[in-house]
N, C-alpha and C positions, 0 to 999 in steps of 0.2 A: 504493500500500500504506500502511495506517495503521501508522506506525512505533511509535507508543505501544502500539497493540494488539498488534503483533508482539512487542515486548519483553515485554509483559505475559504473552503465551502462553508465551514462552521461560522466563520466571521461574517461571510456574506449573508448567511441566513439570519444572524443576529441583527445585522444592519437593516435587513428587510423587515424583520419583526418589529424593530424599533421604529422604523418609518411608519409601519402600519398602525402601531399603537399611538403614534403622534398625530395620525390623520384625524382631522376634526370629525366629530360624529355627524353622520348624515341624518337629516330630519326623518327620513324614512325608517331609520332604525329605532326610533322612539314609537312605541305602540300608541295607536289612537284610542284603543279601548283597553282599560284595565278592569277585568271582571273578577271581583273578589267574592268567593263563596265561602261562607262559614257553615260548618256542620255542627250544630249545637247538640251536645250529648253523645257524640260519636266516639266509640272506642276503636283504636287502631287495630286491636286484635279481632274485633268483629268485622271490620272492613276487610281484613285479610281473609277471614273465614268465609265471608259472603261473596268474595270475588268470583267464584265459579258461577254465581247466579246473576252477576251483572251483565248488562249488554255491552257490546264492543265500543259504542261511541259515547259512553258516559265517563265514569271514573277510569275505566280501562284505557280509554283514549288519552286521558291526561297522564296516566302512568307511562304510556308508550311514547308520548311526545314531550314530557316534561321531566323535571328533576324532583324526585321524592326524597324528602328528609324524613326518614321513618322513625327517627329517635329525637323528635323535637320536644322541648319541655318549656312550660311557661315560667318556671323559676319560682313559683309560689303555690300554695294550696288553693285550689279554686273552690271558693265557697258559693259562688254564684257565677253563672256563665257571663253575666254582663261585665264582671271585672276582667275576665279573659278577653272579651270583645274589645274593651277599652285598651288593653295591652296590644292587641292585634293592629289597631288603627293608630295608636300613638307611639308604639315602640318603647313604652315605659311600664314600670311595675305599678301596682295599686298604690304603693306608698306615694308615688308622684302624681298619678292621674286621679287618685282619691276615690276610686270605686272599688271597694273591697269589704273586708269584715266590718260589720256594723252599719253599712250604708242602707239608708231607707230610700229605696228607689221611687216609691210613690211620692214621697215628699220632695225628693230631688227634682223630679220632672214636673211637679205641679206648678202651674204658672198663674199669676194674677195679671201679668202684663200682656199676654197673648191668648187669643181664643183658639178653640179647636175648629178644624175645618172638617165637616161631615161627622162631627162627634161632639157630644156634650161635655166631654172632659177637656179641660184646658191644660195641655202639656206643651213644654218647650225645653230646649237644651240650655237655656240661659244660665243655669247655675253650674254647668260643667266648666272645667278649668284647664283642659288639656287640648293641645293642638294635634291635628291629624295630617297625614300626607295630603289629603284633599285640600286642606287649608293652604298648604304651601303651593300646591299646583294651581289653585285659583289665583293666588297672589302673584306668582311669577308669570302667569298667562294674562295678567291684567283683567281677570274676571271672565275670560273666554272659555276656560275649562269648566266643566260641570261635574258635580258629584251628587249621586243619588243613592238612597238606601231604601231597600224593601225588606220588611220582616212582618211576621204575623202579629206581633205585639208591640205596643208603643215604646216601652222602656228599652227593648232591644234595638229598635230602629233609631231612637234618639241617641243611645249610647254609641252606635257605630257612626252616625252622622256628625255628632258633636256640634260645635259652634259654626263652622264655616261652610257646611255642605249647602248645595243648591236646594235640596229638599229631602225630607224623610217621610216614608209612608208606612202605614200599618192598617190592620182591619179592626174596625170598631166592634167590640163584643156585644153591643146592644142592637145596632141596626145592620150590621154586616157590610157596611160600605167601607171602601178604602178611605182612610182619614189622614189628616196631617195637622200642622200647626201654622197659624198666621205668622209665626216667627220667620218662616221660609218665604222667600220672595220669588223664586224661580220655579213656579209650579208648571209642569209641562201639560200640553193639551191632552196627552194620553191619560192623565189622572182624572180628568172630567169624563172622558169617554169610557173608561173602564167601569164606571158605576152606572152606565146607561144600558138600556135594552134588555133583551131576554137573557143575554149571557152574563149579566151582572150577578154577583153572588147572592144578592137579595132575592133575585128571581129564580136562580138555578139551584139553590141549596135544597129546596124541597124535594128535588129529584135525586139528590146524591145519597149514596149508601156506601159505607166503608166496608168493603170486602177485599180479599187479597188481590193485589194487582195481577199476580200470576200464580198459577197452581204450583206449589213446590212439593213434589212427591217425596223428595228425600232431602231434608235440610242438613247442611254440613254440621250443624250443632244440635241435632236431634237428641243426642245423649245428655244434653243439659236441660232439656225441656221436662217439666213436671209430668208425671203420668196422668193420663186422662185429658190433657190439653188438646183441643181440636185445632187442626191446621186451618180448617175453614171457619170463618166467622162472618157475622152479618150484623152491622151496627147502623142504626138510623139515628137521627138527631132529634131529640125530644124538644117540644115547643118551649119548655121552661128554661132550657140552657142550650138552645140551638147553636148560636154562634160561638159561645164559649167552648163547647165541645168540639166544634169544627176547627177552631183555631189551634187546638192542642192535638189534633189528629193529623196523620200524614197527608190527608186529602188537601190540606191547605197549601202543600207544595205546588199543586197544579194551579191554584189561584195566584200564588206568588209568581210562578213562571209565566202565567198569562199576562200579568201586568209587566213583568220584566221584558217579555217579548215585544209588547206594544211600545214600551219605552225605548228599547234598542232601535227598533225600526224608525221611530220618530226622530231620535237624535242623530241617527246615521244620515237621514235626509236633510238635516239642517246644514246650512252653509257655514260650517265651523270645523276647521281642521285641527283645533286644539284637542289634546287628549281628554277623555272623560273617564270617570270612575263610576262603576255600578257595583254596589255592595248588595249581596243577597244572602239572607240567613235562612237556612232550612234546619228543622229540628228532627232528630232521629230518636228522640226519647218520648214516645207517644203517651198520652193519657186521655182519659175520657170519664166524665162524671165523677171526678175526684179520685179516679183509680190510676195508679202508675203501672205500666206494663214492664215486666222485667226484660233484661237485655237479650234473653234467649227465647222469648215468647214469639209466637207467630206474628203478633202485632208489631213487635220490634223488627222482626225480619222484613215485614212489609214496609215499615218506615224506611229502612235502608234501601230497599229496591225502588221505592217511589222517589227517594232523593236521587238515586242514580239515574232514574228515568228523567227527572227534572233537569239534572245537570246535562244530560245528553241533548235535551231539547234546547237549552240555553246555548250550548256550544254550536249547534247547527245554525241557530239564528245569528249568533255573533259572527261566525265565519261567512254566512251568506251576505250580511249587510256591511261588514267591515273588511272582509278578506282575512284569511287566517294569518297572513304575515303582519297584520296590524293588531292582532289580539294577544294580550298577555293575560293568562288566567291563573288565579291563586286559589287553592283549596286548603283550608285550615280546619282541623278538627278541634273541638272543645270537649274533653272527657268529663264525665260525671265524677265527682269526688266522693260519692257515697254509694252504698249498696241500696238498690231500689228493690224491695220485695214485690213480687208480682203475682196476681193483682193485689193491691193493698190500698185501703182508704187512707187518705192523708189527714193528719191532725184531728183524729177523733178521740173521744174520751175512752180510755181503756176500761174494759169490763173485767179484766183479770189482772192479777198482780204482775208487774213487769218482771221479766226474767233477766236480771242483770242489775248493776248498780244504778242508783237514781242520783242525778245531779240537780240540785235545786239552787238557783241564784239567790233566793231569799235566805235559805239556810247558810249558804256560803258567805253572804254579806254579814250575817249575825256572827258567824264564827271568826271571820277575819277581824271584825270590830273588837271582839273579845280578846283575840290574840294580840292585836296591836295595842289595845288598852292596857294589857298586862305588862307590856314593855315600855310604852311611852306615856302612860297615864290615860285614865278613862275619858273617852271622847268619841265623836262620830268620825272615824278615820276613813270610812268608805262612802263614796257618793252613791255608787251602784255597781252591780256585777251582772253581766250578761252571760250568755252561753260561751262566749269566747274572749271577753275582755273584763279586766278589773279596773275601775276608775276610782282613784283615791281622792281624798279631800285635800287638794293641793294648797288651797288657801290656808287651811289649818296647819299643814306641814310648814308652809312658808312663814306663817305667823309665829310658830314656835321655833323657827330657825333650825329645823331638823334636816338631815341629809336625805333628799328624795331617793337617790340611788339605793341607799341602805334599806329604806322602807320597802322599795320595790323588790329588792332581792329577798328580804324576809317574807314578804307576801307571796312571792312566786314559790319559794321553798315550802311555805305552809299550804298553798293551793295544791301542790303535787301530792299531798297526803290525803286529799279529799276523795270521797267516793265518786266514781265516774270520770275522774280527770286522768288523762293519759300523760299530760305534761303541761308545764307552765314556765314562762320565761319573762324576765324583765327585759324591756326593749334594748337596754345597753348590753345585756348578755348576748343578744342576737348578733352583735357586731364582733364579738370576741369568742363566741362559743361555736358549737357544732353547726354543720350546714343546715340541719332541720330548723334551728332557731332563726337563722338568717332568712330562710324561706318564709317562716311565719312573720318575721319583721317586715318583709317586703309586702305582705298581704294586708297589712294594716295601714290605711291612709294616714298621712301626716296630720290631717285635720281631725283625726279621731282621738288624739291625746290619750292613747292607751298607756296604762301604767304596768299592767301584766297581761301577757297573751296566754290564753287558756286553750288547750286542745282536749276535747272530750274523747274518751275511749270508744272503741267501735261498738261495744255491747251496752253502752250506757243509755239511760232514759233521761229525758229532759223534763223536769217537773216544774210547772208554773201554773198558778191559779187553780190548783187541785186537778190539773189535767196532765197526764203523763204521755209524752210522745217519744217514739223511738228517734234518737238523735240523727240528724243528717249532717252534723258537723264533720269535717274531714277526718277520716279514720287514720289517715297517714299523710304526712307532709312530704313523703318521698316523691321523687320524680315519677310522673305518669307519662309514658311515651305517647306522643301525639303525632299526627301526620301534618307536614307542611309540604305542599306540592305546588311548584311554580312551573308553569308551562307556557312556552311560546309556541302557539299552535303550528304544527308542521315540524317541530324540533325532534330531537332524539332523546329517548327515554334513558334515565339514569337513576339508580337507587343509591342514596348516601346513608350510611348507618352510623356515622360518627355523631356523638351528642351535639345538638345545637340548641339555642334558646330562641323562643318566639320573638323576643325583642329584636332579633336580627332581621326580621322580615321587612320592617319599614325602611331601615337604611339600605337594604338591598333594592327595594322598589324605587327608592329615591335615586340610587345610582343608575338603575335602568332608565328612569325617566330624565336623568341628568338634571336633577334639582336637589336642593339641600334637604336633609331630613327635618321633620318638625322639631320645634323646640321641646326639649325633654326626652327625645329619643335616646336610648342608652346602648343599643346593640351596635354591632359592626356588620358591614355587608358580608354576605356569604361568598366564599372565595370562588365558587363555581360560576358566579355571575360577574366577576371582575375581569 
């Protein structure tokens, strides 16, 4: 081999690669459509198991044309899917975006300044404090880019849209119409049209029945199903809770997709070449009439199949109206952080003695007060205790010039000895202790002013107002593998198994769009897209 010639070829290749990397980005390389799909309640293990039942042009297509990060982690215990959704759109943890443990979502989105559109409930995102990728995109495009969000329920849609979106839409649970908030000013024509005619949900729901999308003769997970469970089911929607039941059933995916399709067609025809973002949230954790269906039930299987069907429909329309080279698709899963017994009534008064330890906030408050009074003198040392947080009387502690850290440490150690408590940490311990404490610390919003973080045990019961409920607090703060799938339609499939965090999604998308990440984003771009 001619060594001189070999080195010459290598150097020449490096010069060429350097020149290519220095070449200015072509506008055609920036996608016109960023389609972000969130699968609420999806387990990556179930997605893997149900893959043989999926069609070829839905999730399977994304896997064959995109990069799957099969070991993605949110970096904190998910107590509510909205905290995970806020992380997906902001690139920050609940501690920064402030949607996490202890958040009252009804109060958070209730508005006195803005009225509801097609709904009697006045909701708006005005109290949110985090920026999203859509905010930056609208800013750098001088308002030409548009960001829309579709979800079955208002809190979900508002969480994803946040402050700067063009509009967010959801289904009103009382009248069945697509609804929004007067906070948003860029309402598309398709929003008005979707509620008209025979095809509107108000007129079509009476004919809809929830039965399996397709007959599954042999489920991949049949050995997990309880004996006596029928694969065939037939559910109608009762007059008393028609829309509420529909919204939490997998049938709502079809309605969301119907609106998303109309919106995509409308915006593609507009004389606007700036990129747009469409956020769509589907749920694969079905419920009906206050009953949650377990992850291995026929109802749950149907939810996954319907979500796959809906994704396939969206991909076909996106490719048709934008062209596949102009479409970037993101699929992110949000796992449930608790075990859902199926079927099981939620929040009902138990008629039998709970099997397991009972955790009572009222009892915990009394005991912590007695404990701290024995050390620091009799007084009301505790403001209140919830299922996951202890709030101390900080004004009293400050008035007596006592060290707050010391009292937090003592309280956390005392809480660990209580029935039903798996662990407890003072916030400062989280920064110098084990990883699980750091994960809990990230999950508590800064605005929460938590003094001690409490994690209930898996088998504990939560007792409040003489009602015992099986706790749905996180059983574990350990990492829960999720899927993050990023696909440029027409690309080559790749599976990445190294651990990544979901906060990397937003910096990655910002890099692809050639814009800066939103303020507060904490992750780094994924190397496969650099």
